[in-house]
C-alpha positions as CSV (number, residue, x, y, z in Angstrom):
1,X,52.3,13.5,-184.1
2,X,53.8,16.9,-183.6
3,X,56.7,17.2,-181.1
4,X,57.2,20.7,-179.8
5,X,59.2,21.3,-176.7
6,X,57.9,18.1,-175.1
7,X,60.7,17.6,-172.7
8,X,62.4,19.1,-169.7
9,X,66.0,18.0,-169.0
10,X,68.3,18.1,-166.0
11,X,71.9,17.5,-166.9
12,X,74.4,16.2,-164.3
13,X,78.1,16.8,-164.6
14,X,81.2,14.8,-163.6
15,X,82.9,17.7,-161.9
16,X,81.5,19.5,-158.8
17,X,79.2,21.7,-160.9
18,X,75.6,21.9,-159.8
19,X,73.0,20.2,-162.2
20,X,71.5,22.5,-164.8
21,X,67.9,22.4,-165.9
22,X,66.4,23.2,-169.3
23,X,62.6,23.5,-169.5
24,X,61.8,23.6,-173.2
25,X,63.7,20.9,-175.1
26,X,62.6,19.9,-178.6
27,X,64.9,17.2,-179.9
28,X,66.8,15.0,-177.5
29,X,69.6,14.0,-179.9
30,X,70.2,17.6,-180.8
31,X,70.2,18.6,-177.2
32,X,72.9,15.9,-176.4
33,X,75.0,17.4,-179.2
34,X,74.6,20.8,-177.5
35,X,75.7,19.3,-174.2
36,X,78.7,17.8,-175.9
37,X,79.7,21.1,-177.4
38,X,78.9,23.6,-174.6
39,X,79.1,21.4,-171.5
40,X,81.6,18.6,-172.2
41,X,81.7,17.5,-168.6
42,X,78.1,16.2,-168.6
43,X,77.7,12.6,-167.3
44,X,74.0,11.9,-167.7
45,X,70.7,13.7,-168.2
46,X,67.3,12.9,-166.8
47,X,64.4,13.5,-169.3
48,X,61.0,14.6,-168.0
49,X,57.7,15.2,-169.7
50,X,57.5,19.0,-169.7
51,X,53.7,19.2,-169.2
52,X,53.2,16.6,-166.4
53,X,56.7,16.7,-164.9
54,X,56.9,12.8,-164.9
55,X,60.3,11.2,-165.2
56,X,60.7,9.5,-168.5
57,X,64.3,8.2,-168.9
58,X,67.9,8.7,-168.0
59,X,70.5,8.9,-170.8
60,X,74.3,8.6,-170.3
61,X,76.9,10.4,-172.3
62,X,77.9,8.2,-175.3
63,X,74.6,6.3,-175.3
64,X,72.4,6.2,-178.4
65,X,69.8,9.0,-177.9
66,X,66.8,9.3,-180.2
67,X,65.3,12.6,-181.2
68,X,61.9,11.8,-179.8
69,X,60.7,9.2,-177.3
70,X,57.6,7.7,-179.0
71,X,55.0,5.3,-177.7
72,X,56.6,2.5,-179.5
73,X,59.9,3.2,-177.6
74,X,58.0,2.8,-174.3
75,X,56.2,-0.3,-175.4
76,X,59.5,-1.9,-176.4
77,X,60.8,-1.5,-172.8
78,X,57.6,-2.3,-171.1
79,X,56.9,-5.5,-173.1
80,X,60.4,-6.8,-172.5
81,X,59.9,-6.4,-168.7
82,X,56.6,-8.3,-168.6
83,X,56.7,-11.8,-167.1
84,X,53.1,-12.6,-166.9
85,X,50.3,-11.4,-169.2
86,X,46.8,-12.3,-168.0
87,X,44.5,-13.3,-170.8
88,X,41.3,-13.8,-168.8
89,X,38.3,-12.7,-170.8
90,X,40.3,-12.6,-174.1
91,X,38.9,-15.2,-176.4
92,X,37.7,-17.1,-173.4
93,X,36.2,-20.0,-175.3
94,X,38.8,-22.6,-174.4
95,X,40.9,-20.8,-171.7
96,X,42.1,-22.9,-168.9
97,X,43.4,-20.9,-166.0
98,X,46.6,-22.2,-164.5
99,X,48.1,-20.4,-161.5
100,X,51.8,-19.6,-161.9
């Protein structure tokens, strides 16, 4: 899967500086190194899908930041947040439905 400028980022700073926006961001980890070097007062950054504009995730300074946010990354967080998975219709030969 090719990643080419997939993200837009808005960085927020600890001083009274206004947030700054970058539209074409390629690698998130490299971008965080850029922020550390050029804008050392950054507190957190919001990452958006550049094409749709949908919010993806917020990263704080000092947090582990991957280069790319893959589908597996999203599944890890979405599966850990599931409390109930309906299995109706999946191998329904001996399924007994019990309400929670």
